[in-house]
C-alpha positions as CSV (number, residue, x, y, z in Angstrom):
1,M,10.7,12.7,-18.8
2,R,12.2,15.0,-16.3
3,A,13.1,13.3,-13.0
4,M,14.2,14.5,-9.5
5,V,16.4,11.9,-7.9
6,A,16.9,11.9,-4.1
7,M,20.6,11.3,-3.7
8,S,21.7,10.3,-0.1
9,G,25.3,9.9,-1.0
10,G,25.0,6.1,-1.0
11,V,25.4,3.5,-3.8
12,D,21.7,2.8,-4.2
13,S,20.6,6.4,-5.0
14,S,23.7,6.9,-7.1
15,V,22.8,4.0,-9.3
16,A,19.2,5.1,-9.4
17,A,20.3,8.4,-10.8
18,A,22.7,6.7,-13.3
19,Q,19.9,4.4,-14.5
20,M,17.6,7.3,-15.2
21,V,20.3,9.2,-17.1
22,A,21.1,6.0,-19.1
23,D,17.4,5.7,-20.0
24,G,17.5,9.1,-21.5
25,H,15.6,11.1,-19.0
26,E,16.4,14.7,-17.9
27,V,17.6,14.3,-14.3
28,I,18.1,16.6,-11.3
29,G,19.8,15.3,-8.2
30,V,18.9,16.5,-4.7
31,T,20.2,15.8,-1.3
32,L,18.0,16.3,1.8
33,K,19.5,18.2,4.7
34,L,17.6,16.6,7.6
35,W,20.0,17.2,10.5
36,E,22.3,20.1,11.3
37,G,25.0,21.1,13.7
38,P,24.7,23.9,16.3
39,K,25.5,26.6,13.8
40,G,23.3,25.2,11.0
41,E,26.2,23.3,9.4
42,L,26.0,19.7,8.0
43,P,27.1,17.2,10.7
44,T,30.2,15.1,10.6
45,A,28.5,12.0,11.9
46,G,25.0,10.4,11.7
47,C,22.6,11.6,9.1
48,C,23.3,13.7,6.0
49,T,26.9,14.3,6.8
50,V,29.3,16.6,4.9
51,S,30.9,13.5,3.3
52,D,27.5,12.1,2.2
53,A,26.6,15.4,0.6
54,E,30.0,15.6,-1.1
55,D,29.6,12.0,-2.4
56,A,26.2,12.9,-3.8
57,R,27.5,16.1,-5.4
58,R,30.5,14.4,-7.0
59,V,28.3,11.6,-8.4
60,A,25.9,14.2,-9.8
61,A,28.8,16.0,-11.4
62,Q,30.1,12.8,-12.9
63,L,26.7,12.0,-14.4
64,G,26.5,15.6,-15.7
65,I,23.2,16.5,-13.8
66,P,22.3,19.6,-11.8
67,Y,22.5,19.1,-8.1
68,Y,20.7,20.9,-5.2
69,V,20.5,20.6,-1.4
70,L,17.0,20.9,0.1
71,D,16.6,21.9,3.7
72,Y,14.1,19.7,5.5
73,T,15.6,20.0,9.0
74,E,12.5,21.6,10.6
75,P,9.9,19.0,9.5
76,F,12.4,16.2,10.2
77,M,12.9,17.4,13.7
78,D,9.2,17.8,14.4
79,G,7.8,14.8,12.5
80,V,10.6,12.2,13.0
81,V,13.1,13.0,15.7
82,G,10.5,14.5,18.1
83,R,8.2,11.6,17.7
84,F,11.0,9.1,18.0
85,I,11.9,10.6,21.4
86,A,8.3,10.9,22.6
87,D,7.5,7.3,21.6
88,Y,10.5,5.8,23.4
89,A,9.8,8.0,26.5
90,S,6.2,6.6,26.5
91,G,7.2,3.0,26.2
92,R,6.6,2.6,22.5
93,T,9.1,1.3,19.9
94,P,8.9,3.6,16.8
95,N,10.2,3.0,13.3
96,P,11.7,6.3,12.3
97,C,12.3,5.2,8.6
98,V,8.5,4.7,8.2
99,E,7.7,8.0,9.9
100,C,10.3,9.8,7.8
101,N,8.7,8.5,4.6
102,R,5.2,9.2,5.9
103,T,5.6,12.7,7.3
104,V,8.7,14.2,5.6
105,K,10.2,12.7,2.5
106,F,7.6,11.7,0.0
107,D,5.0,14.4,0.6
108,R,7.5,17.3,0.5
109,M,9.8,15.8,-2.2
110,L,6.8,15.2,-4.5
111,S,5.9,18.9,-4.0
112,H,9.4,20.0,-4.7
113,A,9.5,17.8,-7.8
114,L,6.5,19.7,-9.1
115,E,8.2,23.0,-8.3
116,L,11.2,21.9,-10.3
117,D,8.9,20.9,-13.2
118,C,9.8,17.2,-12.7
119,D,7.4,14.5,-13.8
120,V,8.6,11.9,-11.3
121,L,10.5,11.4,-8.0
122,V,13.2,8.7,-8.0
123,T,14.7,7.1,-4.9
124,G,17.1,4.3,-4.2
125,H,14.6,2.1,-2.4
126,Y,14.5,-1.6,-3.1
127,A,10.9,-1.8,-4.1
128,R,9.0,-2.0,-7.4
129,V,6.0,-0.1,-8.9
130,R,3.6,-1.7,-11.4
131,R,0.6,-0.4,-13.2
132,D,-2.4,-2.3,-14.7
133,E,-6.0,-1.5,-15.5
134,S,-6.9,-1.4,-11.8
135,G,-4.3,1.2,-10.9
136,W,-0.8,1.5,-9.4
137,H,0.7,-1.3,-7.3
138,L,3.6,-1.5,-4.9
139,H,5.7,-4.7,-4.7
140,R,8.7,-6.0,-2.8
141,G,12.1,-5.5,-4.4
142,V,13.7,-8.3,-6.4
143,D,16.4,-8.7,-3.7
144,A,14.5,-10.2,-0.7
145,T,17.5,-9.5,1.6
146,K,17.3,-5.7,0.8
147,D,13.6,-5.3,0.3
148,Q,12.4,-1.9,1.6
149,S,8.7,-2.1,0.7
150,Y,7.8,-2.3,4.4
151,V,8.8,1.4,4.9
152,L,6.8,2.5,1.9
153,S,3.4,1.0,2.8
154,M,1.8,4.5,3.3
155,L,2.2,5.5,-0.4
156,D,-1.0,5.9,-2.3
157,Q,-2.1,6.0,-5.9
158,E,-1.1,9.6,-6.4
159,A,2.4,9.1,-4.9
160,L,3.0,5.8,-6.8
161,A,2.0,7.4,-10.1
162,R,4.9,9.9,-9.7
163,T,7.5,7.7,-8.0
164,R,10.1,5.3,-9.5
165,F,12.5,2.9,-7.8
166,P,15.1,1.8,-10.4
167,V,17.2,-0.4,-8.1
168,G,14.2,-2.3,-7.0
169,E,14.6,-4.4,-10.1
170,L,18.2,-5.3,-9.1
171,T,20.0,-7.2,-6.4
172,K,22.4,-5.4,-4.2
173,D,25.3,-7.1,-5.9
174,E,24.0,-6.0,-9.3
175,T,23.7,-2.4,-8.0
176,R,27.3,-2.4,-6.8
177,A,28.5,-3.9,-10.0
178,I,26.8,-1.1,-12.0
179,A,28.4,1.5,-9.8
180,G,31.8,-0.2,-10.2
181,E,31.5,-0.3,-14.0
182,L,30.6,3.4,-14.0
183,R,33.4,4.1,-11.5
184,L,31.1,5.9,-9.1
185,R,32.8,6.9,-5.9
186,T,30.0,5.3,-3.9
187,A,30.4,1.8,-5.4
188,N,31.9,0.2,-2.3
189,K,30.5,2.6,0.3
190,P,29.0,0.6,3.2
191,D,25.2,0.7,3.8
192,S,24.0,3.4,6.2
193,Q,22.7,2.5,9.6
194,D,18.9,2.3,10.1
195,I,18.5,5.1,12.6
196,C,20.4,7.7,10.6
197,F,20.3,10.6,13.2
198,V,21.7,8.4,16.0
199,G,25.4,8.7,15.0
200,D,26.9,6.5,17.6
201,D,24.1,3.8,17.3
202,D,23.2,4.3,20.9
203,Y,19.5,5.2,20.6
204,R,18.9,4.8,24.4
205,G,21.6,7.4,25.1
206,F,20.1,9.7,22.5
207,V,16.7,9.5,24.0
208,R,18.0,10.1,27.5
209,R,19.9,13.2,26.4
210,H,16.8,14.6,24.7
211,A,14.2,13.5,27.2
212,P,16.0,13.1,30.6
213,E,12.6,13.0,32.4
214,A,12.0,9.6,30.8
215,A,15.0,8.2,32.7
216,R,12.9,7.6,35.8
217,A,13.6,4.6,38.0
218,G,10.9,2.1,38.5
219,K,9.9,-1.5,39.2
220,V,10.4,-4.7,37.3
221,V,7.5,-7.1,38.0
222,D,6.5,-10.5,36.7
223,V,3.2,-11.3,35.0
224,E,1.6,-11.9,38.4
225,G,2.6,-8.4,39.5
226,R,5.3,-9.5,41.9
227,E,8.2,-7.1,42.1
228,V,11.4,-8.9,41.0
229,G,13.8,-5.9,40.5
230,T,14.2,-2.3,39.6
231,H,15.3,-0.3,36.5
232,D,16.7,3.1,35.6
233,G,14.1,4.1,32.9
234,V,11.6,2.7,30.5
235,T,13.7,4.0,27.6
236,D,16.1,1.1,28.2
237,F,13.5,-1.5,27.2
238,T,11.5,-2.7,24.2
239,I,8.9,-5.5,24.0
240,G,10.6,-8.9,23.5
241,Q,13.9,-7.7,24.9
242,R,15.8,-10.5,26.8
243,R,19.2,-9.0,27.6
244,G,19.9,-6.2,30.1
245,L,16.9,-6.8,32.3
246,G,18.9,-6.6,35.5
247,V,17.0,-9.6,36.9
248,A,18.2,-13.1,37.6
249,V,15.5,-15.7,38.0
250,G,17.2,-18.8,36.8
251,E,15.6,-19.1,33.4
252,P,15.2,-16.7,30.4
253,R,12.8,-13.8,30.9
254,F,11.6,-11.3,28.3
255,V,10.0,-7.8,28.4
256,V,6.3,-8.4,27.8
257,G,4.9,-5.0,29.0
258,I,6.0,-1.4,29.4
259,D,3.9,1.1,31.4
260,A,5.6,4.5,31.1
261,G,3.0,6.2,33.4
262,S,4.0,4.1,36.4
263,A,7.6,3.4,35.1
264,T,6.8,-0.4,35.4
265,I,8.4,-3.1,33.3
266,T,6.7,-6.4,33.2
267,I,8.7,-9.5,32.3
268,G,7.6,-13.1,31.5
269,R,8.4,-16.3,29.8
270,R,8.7,-16.7,26.1
271,A,5.1,-17.9,25.8
272,D,3.9,-14.6,27.5
273,L,5.1,-12.7,24.4
274,D,2.5,-14.3,22.2
275,V,-0.4,-12.2,21.1
276,A,-3.5,-13.0,19.0
277,G,-3.7,-9.7,17.2
278,V,-3.2,-6.0,17.4
279,V,-5.2,-2.7,17.4
280,L,-4.1,-0.4,14.6
281,S,-4.2,3.4,14.0
282,D,-3.3,5.5,10.9
283,V,-4.4,2.7,8.6
284,S,-4.0,3.3,4.9
285,F,-4.3,1.3,1.7
286,V,-2.2,1.6,-1.4
287,A,-5.3,1.3,-3.7
288,G,-7.2,3.9,-1.7
289,T,-9.9,1.4,-0.8
290,T,-10.2,-1.5,1.6
291,P,-9.5,-4.8,-0.1
292,G,-12.5,-7.0,-0.6
293,D,-10.7,-10.0,0.7
294,R,-9.7,-9.1,4.3
295,R,-7.2,-12.0,4.5
296,V,-3.6,-10.7,4.3
297,D,-0.1,-11.7,5.1
298,A,1.0,-9.3,7.9
299,Q,4.6,-8.2,8.6
300,V,4.9,-6.5,12.0
301,R,8.6,-5.6,12.1
302,Y,11.0,-4.4,9.5
303,K,13.1,-7.5,9.2
304,G,10.4,-10.0,10.2
305,G,8.5,-12.6,8.2
306,T,4.8,-12.5,7.4
307,V,2.0,-14.3,9.2
308,P,-1.5,-15.1,7.7
309,S,-3.9,-12.6,9.2
310,R,-7.4,-11.1,8.9
311,L,-8.2,-7.4,8.9
312,D,-11.4,-6.4,10.8
313,G,-12.8,-2.9,10.9
314,H,-13.4,0.3,9.0
315,G,-12.7,4.0,9.1
316,T,-10.3,4.7,12.0
317,R,-11.1,1.5,13.9
318,W,-9.0,-1.5,12.7
319,H,-7.9,-4.8,14.3
320,L,-5.4,-7.2,12.7
321,V,-6.0,-10.8,13.9
322,F,-3.3,-13.4,13.4
323,E,-4.0,-16.9,12.4
324,Q,-1.4,-18.1,14.8
325,P,0.1,-16.3,17.8
326,V,2.9,-13.8,17.1
327,A,5.6,-13.1,19.7
328,G,7.1,-9.7,20.6
329,V,4.8,-7.3,18.9
330,A,5.7,-3.8,19.9
331,P,3.4,-0.8,20.0
332,G,4.7,2.0,17.8
333,Q,5.9,-0.4,15.1
334,T,4.2,-0.7,11.7
335,A,2.1,-3.6,10.5
336,V,2.2,-3.9,6.8
337,F,-0.3,-5.9,4.8
338,Y,0.9,-8.1,1.9
339,R,-0.6,-10.4,-0.6
340,G,2.2,-12.3,-2.2
341,D,4.9,-9.7,-2.9
342,E,2.4,-6.9,-3.2
343,V,1.9,-4.3,-0.5
344,L,-1.8,-3.6,0.2
345,G,-1.3,-1.1,3.0
346,G,-0.4,-0.7,6.6
347,G,-1.0,0.9,10.0
348,I,0.7,1.7,13.3
349,I,0.4,-0.8,16.1
350,E,-1.3,0.7,19.2
351,R,-1.6,-2.3,21.5
352,S,-2.1,-6.0,21.5
353,L,-5.5,-7.8,21.4
354,Q,-6.1,-10.2,24.3
355,D,-8.0,-12.5,22.0
356,S,-9.2,-12.7,18.4
357,R,-12.6,-11.2,18.9
358,M,-13.6,-7.6,17.9
359,G,-14.5,-5.2,20.6
């Protein structure tokens, strides 16, 4: 089998490439250029840096495999960075890793794999792919603390048939141990940050720099609509936020609503964060069809747990109703549907339901 391995310059993708070589496959390593400097050069901080590319190149050389850099800067800027900025400016809380996988990485990498006569695409994600008589299935990775199946929920049967996740069968400690045994230069390299293109980890400053019009002062009100303070821009807030509200009322308050149109932030008590369900868009299912049993375990944030839920709807109209109230659900995030450790699908949260009824 001929495999194209996406090599980020980290330990996970390095070991994924090494595992494919050890299993006797013909392997090609590629690094994605997603972000560039003012003259088109690789950046020195944030995403896909010069040092990351050099690490990937040297690991590929050590493994004796060809290595290429693929330029994805234009689709990444349009599909991920542009949407990230627009979402925060409109009061939403996006997940750029999900959007990157959805609109940039897998679609284009799978096409590039075909162009390079590769049978499969291999990445360093902590997830697992299984096949039985009913088709292809996506499962959580063995290491629950590193599981990345949440950001892969948009993958369908065609994508899973041509995708492999070798480190999904390993714990992170086992991955680093393999890298150490092979003396790969990435063995002890720290994990990368979640928002790879925000080099200083200040996403609010990043959004303000790229969308200064979003930094519009406005009112902070309570759930009864009474003004209790002011703010410098909706980009500074996310649903569920407690710190940095600029309001002192004697007891904890949380952001429970963001209206970018009027630049109004609504705050309330912890109980005011609870919602009965959410309206979803861009819903997809791994199997390509809606599950017969609409009961699922829903995960509504990347590092969150699951809650028993029910899917209602069809076509482009879907509601996810929770069996018990869930706090701090943010529009723009992804809701992923699980059954046990298997991913059934997912969708983008548009807004909260006021109650558990359809309509």
